[in-house]
All heavy atoms as a GROMACS GRO file, in nm:
protein
  626
    1MET      N    1  -1.698   0.706   2.416
    1MET     CA    2  -1.715   0.822   2.331
    1MET      C    3  -1.862   0.863   2.335
    1MET      O    4  -1.951   0.780   2.325
    1MET     CB    5  -1.674   0.788   2.188
    1MET     CG    6  -1.688   0.905   2.093
    1MET     SD    7  -1.622   0.877   1.928
    1MET     CE    8  -1.752   0.783   1.854
    2GLU      N    9  -1.885   0.990   2.353
    2GLU     CA   10  -2.019   1.048   2.355
    2GLU      C   11  -2.032   1.146   2.240
    2GLU      O   12  -1.946   1.233   2.223
    2GLU     CB   13  -2.044   1.123   2.486
    2GLU     CG   14  -2.045   1.038   2.610
    2GLU     CD   15  -2.180   0.979   2.640
    2GLU    OE1   16  -2.279   1.021   2.578
    2GLU    OE2   17  -2.186   0.891   2.726
    3LEU      N   18  -2.137   1.135   2.161
    3LEU     CA   19  -2.164   1.232   2.055
    3LEU      C   20  -2.235   1.352   2.115
    3LEU      O   21  -2.331   1.337   2.190
    3LEU     CB   22  -2.253   1.171   1.948
    3LEU     CG   23  -2.197   1.053   1.870
    3LEU    CD1   24  -2.304   0.994   1.781
    3LEU    CD2   25  -2.078   1.097   1.789
    4HIS      N   26  -2.189   1.472   2.085
    4HIS     CA   27  -2.250   1.593   2.139
    4HIS      C   28  -2.395   1.606   2.092
    4HIS      O   29  -2.483   1.647   2.166
    4HIS     CB   30  -2.169   1.716   2.097
    4HIS     CG   31  -2.206   1.839   2.172
    4HIS    ND1   32  -2.141   1.956   2.154
    4HIS    CD2   33  -2.300   1.865   2.266
    4HIS    CE1   34  -2.193   2.049   2.233
    4HIS    NE2   35  -2.290   1.996   2.301
    5SER      N   36  -2.421   1.568   1.968
    5SER     CA   37  -2.556   1.580   1.914
    5SER      C   38  -2.654   1.481   1.978
    5SER      O   39  -2.775   1.498   1.967
    5SER     CB   40  -2.554   1.559   1.763
    5SER     OG   41  -2.500   1.433   1.730
    6ALA      N   42  -2.602   1.380   2.049
    6ALA     CA   43  -2.689   1.277   2.107
    6ALA      C   44  -2.721   1.299   2.255
    6ALA      O   45  -2.800   1.225   2.312
    6ALA     CB   46  -2.624   1.140   2.089
    7ILE      N   47  -2.659   1.400   2.318
    7ILE     CA   48  -2.686   1.424   2.460
    7ILE      C   49  -2.732   1.568   2.482
    7ILE      O   50  -2.698   1.657   2.406
    7ILE     CB   51  -2.563   1.393   2.548
    7ILE    CG1   52  -2.442   1.478   2.509
    7ILE    CG2   53  -2.527   1.247   2.542
    7ILE    CD1   54  -2.321   1.458   2.596
    8SER      N   55  -2.809   1.586   2.587
    8SER     CA   56  -2.859   1.720   2.618
    8SER      C   57  -2.750   1.804   2.684
    8SER      O   58  -2.651   1.751   2.736
    8SER     CB   59  -2.979   1.710   2.713
    8SER     OG   60  -2.936   1.666   2.840
    9ASP      N   61  -2.769   1.935   2.683
    9ASP     CA   62  -2.672   2.025   2.745
    9ASP      C   63  -2.663   2.001   2.896
    9ASP      O   64  -2.554   2.006   2.954
    9ASP     CB   65  -2.709   2.170   2.718
    9ASP     CG   66  -2.686   2.209   2.572
    9ASP    OD1   67  -2.609   2.139   2.503
    9ASP    OD2   68  -2.745   2.310   2.528
   10ALA      N   69  -2.776   1.973   2.959
   10ALA     CA   70  -2.776   1.948   3.104
   10ALA      C   71  -2.697   1.821   3.136
   10ALA      O   72  -2.618   1.819   3.231
   10ALA     CB   73  -2.920   1.935   3.155
   11ARG      N   74  -2.716   1.717   3.058
   11ARG     CA   75  -2.642   1.591   3.080
   11ARG      C   76  -2.492   1.613   3.053
   11ARG      O   77  -2.409   1.562   3.127
   11ARG     CB   78  -2.696   1.481   2.991
   11ARG     CG   79  -2.616   1.352   3.000
   11ARG     CD   80  -2.702   1.229   2.986
   11ARG     NE   81  -2.623   1.109   2.973
   11ARG     CZ   82  -2.559   1.048   3.073
   11ARG    NH1   83  -2.563   1.100   3.194
   11ARG    NH2   84  -2.490   0.938   3.053
   12LEU      N   85  -2.460   1.689   2.952
   12LEU     CA   86  -2.321   1.719   2.920
   12LEU      C   87  -2.253   1.791   3.037
   12LEU      O   88  -2.143   1.754   3.078
   12LEU     CB   89  -2.310   1.803   2.793
   12LEU     CG   90  -2.171   1.848   2.754
   12LEU    CD1   91  -2.081   1.728   2.727
   12LEU    CD2   92  -2.179   1.938   2.632
   13ARG      N   93  -2.319   1.893   3.091
   13ARG     CA   94  -2.263   1.965   3.206
   13ARG      C   95  -2.240   1.872   3.324
   13ARG      O   96  -2.138   1.880   3.393
   13ARG     CB   97  -2.355   2.081   3.247
   13ARG     CG   98  -2.342   2.201   3.157
   13ARG     CD   99  -2.414   2.322   3.213
   13ARG     NE  100  -2.559   2.306   3.219
   13ARG     CZ  101  -2.641   2.328   3.117
   13ARG    NH1  102  -2.594   2.368   3.001
   13ARG    NH2  103  -2.771   2.311   3.131
   14LYS      N  104  -2.334   1.780   3.347
   14LYS     CA  105  -2.320   1.685   3.457
   14LYS      C  106  -2.201   1.592   3.435
   14LYS      O  107  -2.123   1.566   3.527
   14LYS     CB  108  -2.448   1.603   3.472
   14LYS     CG  109  -2.446   1.506   3.586
   14LYS     CD  110  -2.575   1.430   3.599
   14LYS     CE  111  -2.567   1.331   3.714
   14LYS     NZ  112  -2.687   1.249   3.722
   15LEU      N  113  -2.184   1.543   3.313
   15LEU     CA  114  -2.072   1.453   3.282
   15LEU      C  115  -1.937   1.524   3.296
   15LEU      O  116  -1.840   1.464   3.343
   15LEU     CB  117  -2.088   1.396   3.141
   15LEU     CG  118  -2.204   1.298   3.121
   15LEU    CD1  119  -2.220   1.263   2.974
   15LEU    CD2  120  -2.184   1.174   3.205
   16ILE      N  121  -1.932   1.650   3.259
   16ILE     CA  122  -1.808   1.727   3.274
   16ILE      C  123  -1.780   1.753   3.421
   16ILE      O  124  -1.667   1.737   3.468
   16ILE     CB  125  -1.815   1.859   3.195
   16ILE    CG1  126  -1.815   1.829   3.044
   16ILE    CG2  127  -1.700   1.950   3.231
   16ILE    CD1  128  -1.844   1.949   2.957
   17LYS      N  129  -1.883   1.791   3.496
   17LYS     CA  130  -1.867   1.822   3.639
   17LYS      C  131  -1.822   1.700   3.719
   17LYS      O  132  -1.740   1.712   3.810
   17LYS     CB  133  -1.999   1.875   3.695
   17LYS     CG  134  -1.989   1.927   3.834
   17LYS     CD  135  -2.117   1.992   3.879
   17LYS     CE  136  -2.100   2.053   4.016
   17LYS     NZ  137  -2.220   2.123   4.060
   18THR      N  138  -1.871   1.582   3.683
   18THR     CA  139  -1.833   1.460   3.755
   18THR      C  140  -1.700   1.403   3.708
   18THR      O  141  -1.648   1.309   3.767
   18THR     CB  142  -1.942   1.351   3.740
   18THR    OG1  143  -1.957   1.318   3.601
   18THR    CG2  144  -2.073   1.395   3.800
   19GLY      N  145  -1.645   1.458   3.600
   19GLY     CA  146  -1.516   1.411   3.551
   19GLY      C  147  -1.525   1.294   3.455
   19GLY      O  148  -1.423   1.237   3.417
   20THR      N  149  -1.645   1.257   3.416
   20THR     CA  150  -1.663   1.148   3.321
   20THR      C  151  -1.611   1.188   3.184
   20THR      O  152  -1.555   1.106   3.112
   20THR     CB  153  -1.813   1.108   3.312
   20THR    OG1  154  -1.860   1.080   3.443
   20THR    CG2  155  -1.834   0.989   3.222
   21ILE      N  156  -1.628   1.314   3.148
   21ILE     CA  157  -1.578   1.368   3.021
   21ILE      C  158  -1.465   1.465   3.051
   21ILE      O  159  -1.482   1.557   3.131
   21ILE     CB  160  -1.690   1.440   2.944
   21ILE    CG1  161  -1.791   1.341   2.892
   21ILE    CG2  162  -1.633   1.523   2.830
   21ILE    CD1  163  -1.909   1.404   2.822
   22LYS      N  164  -1.349   1.442   2.986
   22LYS     CA  165  -1.233   1.529   3.009
   22LYS      C  166  -1.179   1.589   2.881
   22LYS      O  167  -1.107   1.687   2.884
   22LYS     CB  168  -1.124   1.452   3.080
   22LYS     CG  169  -1.165   1.406   3.218
   22LYS     CD  170  -1.056   1.332   3.286
   22LYS     CE  171  -1.106   1.283   3.422
   22LYS     NZ  172  -1.016   1.189   3.481
   23LEU      N  173  -1.211   1.529   2.767
   23LEU     CA  174  -1.158   1.574   2.638
   23LEU      C  175  -1.268   1.583   2.534
   23LEU      O  176  -1.368   1.512   2.542
   23LEU     CB  177  -1.050   1.477   2.588
   23LEU     CG  178  -0.930   1.457   2.678
   23LEU    CD1  179  -0.846   1.340   2.627
   23LEU    CD2  180  -0.846   1.582   2.683
   24GLY      N  181  -1.248   1.670   2.436
   24GLY     CA  182  -1.342   1.682   2.325
   24GLY      C  183  -1.268   1.658   2.195
   24GLY      O  184  -1.148   1.680   2.185
   25GLY      N  185  -1.342   1.613   2.094
   25GLY     CA  186  -1.278   1.585   1.966
   25GLY      C  187  -1.368   1.616   1.849
   25GLY      O  188  -1.486   1.642   1.864
   26ASN      N  189  -1.307   1.612   1.731
   26ASN     CA  190  -1.379   1.635   1.606
   26ASN      C  191  -1.385   1.502   1.533
   26ASN      O  192  -1.282   1.447   1.494
   26ASN     CB  193  -1.304   1.739   1.522
   26ASN     CG  194  -1.380   1.776   1.398
   26ASN    OD1  195  -1.427   1.692   1.324
   26ASN    ND2  196  -1.391   1.905   1.374
   27LYS      N  197  -1.506   1.449   1.515
   27LYS     CA  198  -1.518   1.316   1.455
   27LYS      C  199  -1.485   1.315   1.307
   27LYS      O  200  -1.449   1.211   1.254
   27LYS     CB  201  -1.656   1.257   1.481
   27LYS     CG  202  -1.770   1.319   1.404
   27LYS     CD  203  -1.900   1.247   1.436
   27LYS     CE  204  -2.014   1.306   1.355
   27LYS     NZ  205  -2.139   1.239   1.382
   28GLN      N  206  -1.494   1.428   1.238
   28GLN     CA  207  -1.459   1.434   1.096
   28GLN      C  208  -1.307   1.434   1.077
   28GLN      O  209  -1.255   1.366   0.989
   28GLN     CB  210  -1.518   1.559   1.030
   28GLN     CG  211  -1.669   1.565   1.033
   28GLN     CD  212  -1.735   1.460   0.944
   28GLN    OE1  213  -1.671   1.391   0.868
   28GLN    NE2  214  -1.864   1.449   0.957
   29LEU      N  215  -1.237   1.512   1.158
   29LEU     CA  216  -1.092   1.527   1.144
   29LEU      C  217  -1.012   1.428   1.228
   29LEU      O  218  -0.890   1.417   1.212
   29LEU     CB  219  -1.051   1.670   1.181
   29LEU     CG  220  -1.114   1.781   1.097
   29LEU    CD1  221  -1.074   1.917   1.151
   29LEU    CD2  222  -1.072   1.766   0.953
   30LYS      N  223  -1.080   1.360   1.322
   30LYS     CA  224  -1.016   1.264   1.412
   30LYS      C  225  -0.908   1.332   1.497
   30LYS      O  226  -0.796   1.284   1.509
   30LYS     CB  227  -0.956   1.147   1.335
   30LYS     CG  228  -1.057   1.060   1.265
   30LYS     CD  229  -1.122   0.970   1.365
   30LYS     CE  230  -1.192   0.856   1.292
   30LYS     NZ  231  -1.241   0.758   1.382
   31ILE      N  232  -0.943   1.448   1.556
   31ILE     CA  233  -0.853   1.523   1.644
   31ILE      C  234  -0.918   1.534   1.781
   31ILE      O  235  -1.038   1.558   1.791
   31ILE     CB  236  -0.825   1.664   1.588
   31ILE    CG1  237  -0.759   1.655   1.452
   31ILE    CG2  238  -0.739   1.745   1.685
   31ILE    CD1  239  -0.743   1.789   1.382
   32VAL      N  240  -0.839   1.519   1.887
   32VAL     CA  241  -0.890   1.530   2.023
   32VAL      C  242  -0.808   1.635   2.098
   32VAL      O  243  -0.689   1.649   2.075
   32VAL     CB  244  -0.885   1.394   2.097
   32VAL    CG1  245  -0.744   1.344   2.114
   32VAL    CG2  246  -0.958   1.400   2.229
   33GLY      N  247  -0.876   1.712   2.185
   33GLY     CA  248  -0.809   1.816   2.263
   33GLY      C  249  -0.881   1.842   2.394
   33GLY      O  250  -0.982   1.778   2.425
   34THR      N  251  -0.830   1.939   2.468
   34THR     CA  252  -0.891   1.974   2.596
   34THR      C  253  -1.025   2.045   2.572
   34THR      O  254  -1.050   2.098   2.464
   34THR     CB  255  -0.799   2.066   2.678
   34THR    OG1  256  -0.784   2.189   2.607
   34THR    CG2  257  -0.664   2.003   2.702
   35LEU      N  258  -1.107   2.049   2.673
   35LEU     CA  259  -1.237   2.115   2.661
   35LEU      C  260  -1.223   2.267   2.652
   35LEU      O  261  -1.314   2.334   2.602
   35LEU     CB  262  -1.326   2.078   2.781
   35LEU     CG  263  -1.363   1.930   2.791
   35LEU    CD1  264  -1.440   1.905   2.920
   35LEU    CD2  265  -1.442   1.884   2.671
   36ALA      N  266  -1.110   2.321   2.695
   36ALA     CA  267  -1.088   2.466   2.691
   36ALA      C  268  -1.020   2.512   2.562
   36ALA      O  269  -0.999   2.632   2.544
   36ALA     CB  270  -1.002   2.507   2.810
   37CYS      N  271  -0.991   2.423   2.471
   37CYS     CA  272  -0.919   2.458   2.348
   37CYS      C  273  -1.004   2.550   2.259
   37CYS      O  274  -1.121   2.522   2.233
   37CYS     CB  275  -0.884   2.331   2.271
   37CYS     SG  276  -0.792   2.360   2.119
   38ARG      N  277  -0.942   2.658   2.212
   38ARG     CA  278  -1.014   2.752   2.124
   38ARG      C  279  -1.055   2.687   1.994
   38ARG      O  280  -1.162   2.715   1.941
   38ARG     CB  281  -0.926   2.874   2.095
   38ARG     CG  282  -0.909   2.964   2.212
   38ARG     CD  283  -0.834   3.089   2.182
   38ARG     NE  284  -0.762   3.085   2.055
   38ARG     CZ  285  -0.693   3.184   2.006
   38ARG    NH1  286  -0.684   3.296   2.073
   38ARG    NH2  287  -0.631   3.174   1.891
   39SER      N  288  -0.972   2.600   1.940
   39SER     CA  289  -1.006   2.532   1.815
   39SER      C  290  -1.129   2.443   1.833
   39SER      O  291  -1.216   2.437   1.748
   39SER     CB  292  -0.889   2.448   1.767
   39SER     OG  293  -0.778   2.528   1.739
   40GLY      N  294  -1.134   2.373   1.945
   40GLY     CA  295  -1.245   2.283   1.972
   40GLY      C  296  -1.376   2.356   1.995
   40GLY      O  297  -1.483   2.306   1.961
   41LYS      N  298  -1.368   2.475   2.052
   41LYS     CA  299  -1.490   2.551   2.079
   41LYS      C  300  -1.556   2.602   1.952
   41LYS      O  301  -1.673   2.635   1.952
   41LYS     CB  302  -1.459   2.668   2.173
   41LYS     CG  303  -1.429   2.623   2.314
   41LYS     CD  304  -1.402   2.742   2.404
   41LYS     CE  305  -1.379   2.698   2.545
   41LYS     NZ  306  -1.357   2.812   2.634
   42ARG      N  307  -1.480   2.610   1.842
   42ARG     CA  308  -1.535   2.663   1.717
   42ARG      C  309  -1.601   2.556   1.630
   42ARG      O  310  -1.667   2.590   1.533
   42ARG     CB  311  -1.423   2.730   1.637
   42ARG     CG  312  -1.372   2.856   1.699
   42ARG     CD  313  -1.283   2.933   1.603
   42ARG     NE  314  -1.184   2.849   1.538
   42ARG     CZ  315  -1.054   2.856   1.561
   42ARG    NH1  316  -1.007   2.942   1.648
   42ARG    NH2  317  -0.970   2.778   1.498
   43MET      N  318  -1.583   2.430   1.662
   43MET     CA  319  -1.637   2.327   1.573
   43MET      C  320  -1.789   2.313   1.587
   43MET      O  321  -1.848   2.353   1.687
   43MET     CB  322  -1.568   2.193   1.598
   43MET     CG  323  -1.615   2.117   1.717
   43MET     SD  324  -1.534   1.959   1.736
   43MET     CE  325  -1.383   2.008   1.812
   44LYS      N  326  -1.850   2.257   1.485
   44LYS     CA  327  -1.994   2.235   1.485
   44LYS      C  328  -2.032   2.127   1.584
   44LYS      O  329  -1.958   2.031   1.605
   44LYS     CB  330  -2.040   2.192   1.346
   44LYS     CG  331  -2.024   2.297   1.241
   44LYS     CD  332  -2.071   2.244   1.107
   44LYS     CE  333  -2.053   2.348   0.999
   44LYS     NZ  334  -2.095   2.297   0.868
   45ARG      N  335  -2.147   2.143   1.644
   45ARG     CA  336  -2.198   2.046   1.741
   45ARG      C  337  -2.209   1.906   1.680
   45ARG      O  338  -2.180   1.807   1.745
   45ARG     CB  339  -2.333   2.093   1.793
   45ARG     CG  340  -2.392   2.006   1.900
   45ARG     CD  341  -2.529   2.059   1.944
   45ARG     NE  342  -2.578   1.977   2.052
   45ARG     CZ  343  -2.619   2.024   2.168
   45ARG    NH1  344  -2.617   2.154   2.191
   45ARG    NH2  345  -2.661   1.943   2.261
   46ALA      N  346  -2.248   1.899   1.554
   46ALA     CA  347  -2.264   1.769   1.487
   46ALA      C  348  -2.132   1.695   1.473
   46ALA      O  349  -2.132   1.572   1.462
   46ALA     CB  350  -2.327   1.789   1.349
   47ASN      N  351  -2.021   1.766   1.474
   47ASN     CA  352  -1.889   1.703   1.459
   47ASN      C  353  -1.820   1.675   1.591
   47ASN      O  354  -1.718   1.608   1.595
   47ASN     CB  355  -1.796   1.792   1.376
   47ASN     CG  356  -1.841   1.804   1.233
   47ASN    OD1  357  -1.908   1.716   1.181
   47ASN    ND2  358  -1.806   1.913   1.169
   48ARG      N  359  -1.873   1.725   1.702
   48ARG     CA  360  -1.806   1.716   1.832
   48ARG      C  361  -1.838   1.585   1.903
   48ARG      O  362  -1.953   1.542   1.908
   48ARG     CB  363  -1.847   1.834   1.919
   48ARG     CG  364  -1.763   1.847   2.045
   48ARG     CD  365  -1.798   1.971   2.126
   48ARG     NE  366  -1.757   2.090   2.053
   48ARG     CZ  367  -1.839   2.192   2.027
   48ARG    NH1  368  -1.963   2.190   2.066
   48ARG    NH2  369  -1.794   2.297   1.963
   49VAL      N  370  -1.734   1.526   1.959
   49VAL     CA  371  -1.746   1.405   2.041
   49VAL      C  372  -1.667   1.428   2.170
   49VAL      O  373  -1.581   1.515   2.176
   49VAL     CB  374  -1.693   1.279   1.968
   49VAL    CG1  375  -1.781   1.244   1.850
   49VAL    CG2  376  -1.550   1.297   1.923
   50PHE      N  377  -1.697   1.350   2.272
   50PHE     CA  378  -1.631   1.364   2.401
   50PHE      C  379  -1.572   1.232   2.446
   50PHE      O  380  -1.627   1.126   2.418
   50PHE     CB  381  -1.731   1.415   2.506
   50PHE     CG  382  -1.784   1.552   2.475
   50PHE    CD1  383  -1.911   1.567   2.424
   50PHE    CD2  384  -1.707   1.664   2.496
   50PHE    CE1  385  -1.962   1.693   2.394
   50PHE    CE2  386  -1.756   1.791   2.467
   50PHE     CZ  387  -1.883   1.804   2.416
   51PHE      N  388  -1.461   1.241   2.519
   51PHE     CA  389  -1.390   1.122   2.567
   51PHE      C  390  -1.358   1.136   2.715
   51PHE      O  391  -1.339   1.246   2.766
   51PHE     CB  392  -1.257   1.105   2.491
   51PHE     CG  393  -1.275   1.087   2.343
   51PHE    CD1  394  -1.260   1.195   2.258
   51PHE    CD2  395  -1.306   0.964   2.290
   51PHE    CE1  396  -1.274   1.179   2.121
   51PHE    CE2  397  -1.321   0.947   2.154
   51PHE     CZ  398  -1.305   1.054   2.069
   52ALA      N  399  -1.342   1.022   2.781
   52ALA     CA  400  -1.304   1.019   2.921
   52ALA      C  401  -1.154   1.043   2.938
   52ALA      O  402  -1.112   1.107   3.034
   52ALA     CB  403  -1.341   0.886   2.984
   53ASP      N  404  -1.073   0.994   2.846
   53ASP     CA  405  -0.928   1.012   2.855
   53ASP      C  406  -0.863   0.997   2.718
   53ASP      O  407  -0.928   0.956   2.621
   53ASP     CB  408  -0.867   0.914   2.956
   53ASP     CG  409  -0.903   0.769   2.926
   53ASP    OD1  410  -0.910   0.730   2.808
   53ASP    OD2  411  -0.924   0.692   3.022
   54ILE      N  412  -0.736   1.028   2.712
   54ILE     CA  413  -0.664   1.025   2.585
   54ILE      C  414  -0.649   0.881   2.533
   54ILE      O  415  -0.649   0.859   2.412
   54ILE     CB  416  -0.525   1.094   2.598
   54ILE    CG1  417  -0.460   1.113   2.460
   54ILE    CG2  418  -0.434   1.019   2.691
   54ILE    CD1  419  -0.527   1.212   2.372
   55GLN      N  420  -0.640   0.783   2.622
   55GLN     CA  421  -0.626   0.645   2.579
   55GLN      C  422  -0.749   0.600   2.500
   55GLN      O  423  -0.737   0.530   2.399
   55GLN     CB  424  -0.604   0.551   2.699
   55GLN     CG  425  -0.468   0.567   2.764
   55GLN     CD  426  -0.461   0.686   2.859
   55GLN    OE1  427  -0.562   0.740   2.900
   55GLN    NE2  428  -0.340   0.726   2.894
   56GLU      N  429  -0.867   0.638   2.545
   56GLU     CA  430  -0.990   0.605   2.474
   56GLU      C  431  -0.990   0.667   2.335
   56GLU      O  432  -1.022   0.602   2.236
   56GLU     CB  433  -1.112   0.654   2.552
   56GLU     CG  434  -1.243   0.628   2.483
   56GLU     CD  435  -1.363   0.690   2.553
   56GLU    OE1  436  -1.346   0.764   2.652
   56GLU    OE2  437  -1.475   0.666   2.506
   57ALA      N  438  -0.951   0.792   2.327
   57ALA     CA  439  -0.948   0.863   2.198
   57ALA      C  440  -0.845   0.800   2.105
   57ALA      O  441  -0.872   0.778   1.986
   57ALA     CB  442  -0.916   1.010   2.220
   58ARG      N  443  -0.727   0.772   2.156
   58ARG     CA  444  -0.621   0.712   2.073
   58ARG      C  445  -0.663   0.574   2.023
   58ARG      O  446  -0.633   0.536   1.910
   58ARG     CB  447  -0.490   0.702   2.151
   58ARG     CG  448  -0.425   0.836   2.190
   58ARG     CD  449  -0.380   0.916   2.070
   58ARG     NE  450  -0.301   0.839   1.978
   58ARG     CZ  451  -0.170   0.843   1.964
   58ARG    NH1  452  -0.101   0.926   2.038
   58ARG    NH2  453  -0.107   0.768   1.878
   59ALA      N  454  -0.732   0.496   2.107
   59ALA     CA  455  -0.778   0.363   2.066
   59ALA      C  456  -0.877   0.371   1.950
   59ALA      O  457  -0.886   0.278   1.869
   59ALA     CB  458  -0.841   0.292   2.186
   60LEU      N  459  -0.948   0.483   1.940
   60LEU     CA  460  -1.045   0.502   1.831
   60LEU      C  461  -0.984   0.574   1.711
   60LEU      O  462  -1.055   0.611   1.618
   60LEU     CB  463  -1.167   0.577   1.883
   60LEU     CG  464  -1.251   0.500   1.984
   60LEU    CD1  465  -1.358   0.589   2.045
   60LEU    CD2  466  -1.315   0.378   1.919
   61GLY      N  467  -0.852   0.598   1.714
   61GLY     CA  468  -0.783   0.656   1.600
   61GLY      C  469  -0.773   0.807   1.597
   61GLY      O  470  -0.739   0.865   1.495
   62TYR      N  471  -0.799   0.874   1.709
   62TYR     CA  472  -0.789   1.020   1.716
   62TYR      C  473  -0.646   1.060   1.750
   62TYR      O  474  -0.578   0.991   1.824
   62TYR     CB  475  -0.885   1.075   1.821
   62TYR     CG  476  -1.029   1.073   1.777
   62TYR    CD1  477  -1.100   0.955   1.768
   62TYR    CD2  478  -1.094   1.191   1.743
   62TYR    CE1  479  -1.233   0.953   1.726
   62TYR    CE2  480  -1.225   1.191   1.701
   62TYR     CZ  481  -1.294   1.071   1.693
   62TYR     OH  482  -1.424   1.070   1.651
   63ARG      N  483  -0.602   1.173   1.695
   63ARG     CA  484  -0.469   1.226   1.725
   63ARG      C  485  -0.482   1.347   1.816
   63ARG      O  486  -0.585   1.415   1.816
   63ARG     CB  487  -0.395   1.263   1.597
   63ARG     CG  488  -0.449   1.388   1.529
   63ARG     CD  489  -0.346   1.443   1.432
   63ARG     NE  490  -0.394   1.557   1.358
   63ARG     CZ  491  -0.390   1.682   1.401
   63ARG    NH1  492  -0.344   1.710   1.520
   63ARG    NH2  493  -0.435   1.781   1.325
   64PRO      N  494  -0.376   1.379   1.894
   64PRO     CA  495  -0.382   1.495   1.983
   64PRO      C  496  -0.383   1.627   1.904
   64PRO      O  497  -0.324   1.638   1.797
   64PRO     CB  498  -0.252   1.485   2.064
   64PRO     CG  499  -0.204   1.345   2.044
   64PRO     CD  500  -0.256   1.300   1.913
   65CYS      N  501  -0.448   1.727   1.960
   65CYS     CA  502  -0.456   1.860   1.900
   65CYS      C  503  -0.318   1.928   1.908
   65CYS      O  504  -0.252   1.922   2.011
   65CYS     CB  505  -0.559   1.943   1.976
   65CYS     SG  506  -0.567   2.117   1.926
   66GLY      N  507  -0.278   1.992   1.800
   66GLY     CA  508  -0.150   2.061   1.796
   66GLY      C  509  -0.150   2.193   1.871
   66GLY      O  510  -0.044   2.248   1.898
   67HIS      N  511  -0.267   2.245   1.908
   67HIS     CA  512  -0.274   2.373   1.979
   67HIS      C  513  -0.273   2.355   2.131
   67HIS      O  514  -0.194   2.417   2.200
   67HIS     CB  515  -0.400   2.450   1.940
   67HIS     CG  516  -0.402   2.490   1.797
   67HIS    ND1  517  -0.515   2.493   1.721
   67HIS    CD2  518  -0.302   2.528   1.714
   67HIS    CE1  519  -0.485   2.531   1.599
   67HIS    NE2  520  -0.356   2.553   1.592
   68CYS      N  521  -0.360   2.272   2.181
   68CYS     CA  522  -0.375   2.261   2.327
   68CYS      C  523  -0.300   2.142   2.388
   68CYS      O  524  -0.284   2.136   2.509
   68CYS     CB  525  -0.522   2.254   2.364
   68CYS     SG  526  -0.606   2.107   2.302
   69MET      N  527  -0.255   2.049   2.305
   69MET     CA  528  -0.183   1.931   2.355
   69MET      C  529  -0.051   1.917   2.279
   69MET      O  530  -0.021   1.813   2.221
   69MET     CB  531  -0.270   1.806   2.337
   69MET     CG  532  -0.404   1.812   2.407
   69MET     SD  533  -0.505   1.668   2.380
   69MET     CE  534  -0.435   1.556   2.498
   70LYS      N  535   0.029   2.022   2.283
   70LYS     CA  536   0.151   2.030   2.202
   70LYS      C  537   0.247   1.914   2.227
   70LYS      O  538   0.299   1.855   2.133
   70LYS     CB  539   0.223   2.162   2.226
   70LYS     CG  540   0.150   2.279   2.165
   70LYS     CD  541   0.228   2.407   2.186
   70LYS     CE  542   0.144   2.525   2.149
   70LYS     NZ  543   0.167   2.579   2.021
   71GLN      N  544   0.273   1.881   2.352
   71GLN     CA  545   0.367   1.774   2.382
   71GLN      C  546   0.318   1.640   2.328
   71GLN      O  547   0.393   1.567   2.263
   71GLN     CB  548   0.392   1.766   2.532
   71GLN     CG  549   0.498   1.664   2.569
   71GLN     CD  550   0.526   1.663   2.718
   71GLN    OE1  551   0.457   1.728   2.795
   71GLN    NE2  552   0.626   1.588   2.757
   72ALA      N  553   0.191   1.608   2.352
   72ALA     CA  554   0.135   1.482   2.302
   72ALA      C  555   0.131   1.481   2.150
   72ALA      O  556   0.155   1.378   2.086
   72ALA     CB  557  -0.005   1.461   2.359
   73TYR      N  558   0.104   1.597   2.090
   73TYR     CA  559   0.102   1.607   1.945
   73TYR      C  560   0.240   1.578   1.886
   73TYR      O  561   0.253   1.503   1.789
   73TYR     CB  562   0.054   1.745   1.901
   73TYR     CG  563   0.067   1.768   1.752
   73TYR    CD1  564  -0.022   1.709   1.663
   73TYR    CD2  565   0.169   1.847   1.700
   73TYR    CE1  566  -0.011   1.728   1.526
   73TYR    CE2  567   0.181   1.867   1.564
   73TYR     CZ  568   0.091   1.807   1.478
   73TYR     OH  569   0.104   1.826   1.342
   74HIS      N  570   0.346   1.638   1.944
   74HIS     CA  571   0.481   1.616   1.894
   74HIS      C  572   0.524   1.470   1.911
   74HIS      O  573   0.591   1.414   1.824
   74HIS     CB  574   0.580   1.711   1.959
   74HIS     CG  575   0.565   1.852   1.912
   74HIS    ND1  576   0.586   1.890   1.782
   74HIS    CD2  577   0.528   1.964   1.977
   74HIS    CE1  578   0.564   2.018   1.768
   74HIS    NE2  579   0.527   2.068   1.885
   75GLN      N  580   0.484   1.407   2.021
   75GLN     CA  581   0.513   1.265   2.039
   75GLN      C  582   0.442   1.182   1.934
   75GLN      O  583   0.500   1.090   1.877
   75GLN     CB  584   0.472   1.219   2.180
   75GLN     CG  585   0.560   1.273   2.289
   75GLN     CD  586   0.508   1.238   2.427
   75GLN    OE1  587   0.396   1.189   2.443
   75GLN    NE2  588   0.589   1.263   2.528
   76TRP      N  589   0.316   1.214   1.908
   76TRP     CA  590   0.238   1.142   1.806
   76TRP      C  591   0.301   1.162   1.667
   76TRP      O  592   0.313   1.067   1.591
   76TRP     CB  593   0.094   1.193   1.805
   76TRP     CG  594   0.014   1.145   1.689
   76TRP    CD1  595  -0.051   1.025   1.677
   76TRP    CD2  596  -0.009   1.215   1.566
   76TRP    NE1  597  -0.112   1.017   1.556
   76TRP    CE2  598  -0.088   1.132   1.485
   76TRP    CE3  599   0.030   1.340   1.517
   76TRP    CZ2  600  -0.128   1.169   1.358
   76TRP    CZ3  601  -0.011   1.376   1.391
   76TRP    CH2  602  -0.090   1.292   1.314
   77LYS      N  603   0.342   1.283   1.638
   77LYS     CA  604   0.396   1.316   1.507
   77LYS      C  605   0.530   1.247   1.481
   77LYS      O  606   0.558   1.206   1.369
   77LYS     CB  607   0.413   1.468   1.494
   77LYS     CG  608   0.449   1.515   1.357
   77LYS     CD  609   0.452   1.665   1.350
   77LYS     CE  610   0.494   1.711   1.213
   77LYS     NZ  611   0.504   1.856   1.205
   78ASN      N  612   0.610   1.231   1.583
   78ASN     CA  613   0.742   1.171   1.569
   78ASN      C  614   0.744   1.020   1.576
   78ASN      O  615   0.849   0.960   1.567
   78ASN     CB  616   0.838   1.230   1.674
   78ASN     CG  617   0.866   1.376   1.647
   78ASN    OD1  618   0.870   1.420   1.533
   78ASN    ND2  619   0.885   1.452   1.754
   79VAL      N  620   0.629   0.959   1.590
   79VAL     CA  621   0.624   0.811   1.597
   79VAL      C  622   0.632   0.749   1.462
   79VAL      O  623   0.616   0.787   1.360
   79VAL     CB  624   0.495   0.764   1.669
   79VAL    CG1  625   0.476   0.616   1.656
   79VAL    CG2  626   0.500   0.804   1.813
   0.00000   0.00000   0.00000
């Protein structure tokens, strides 16, 4: 997990380009979604975190976003 407030924009772009970061999340709400999600783009930088994959996020207690990860969200909700 990478905190957005702890890394520079240049480093963030590099991590996304290399595929190290694939998902973004909200550390206050414990929600994770794709980097292209409209909901995720509106959150404050101080609340944003990044993950390499969904397994990492789920291990830390994050749930899938209901907007951009509908199938994973419904599976999570029905468990």
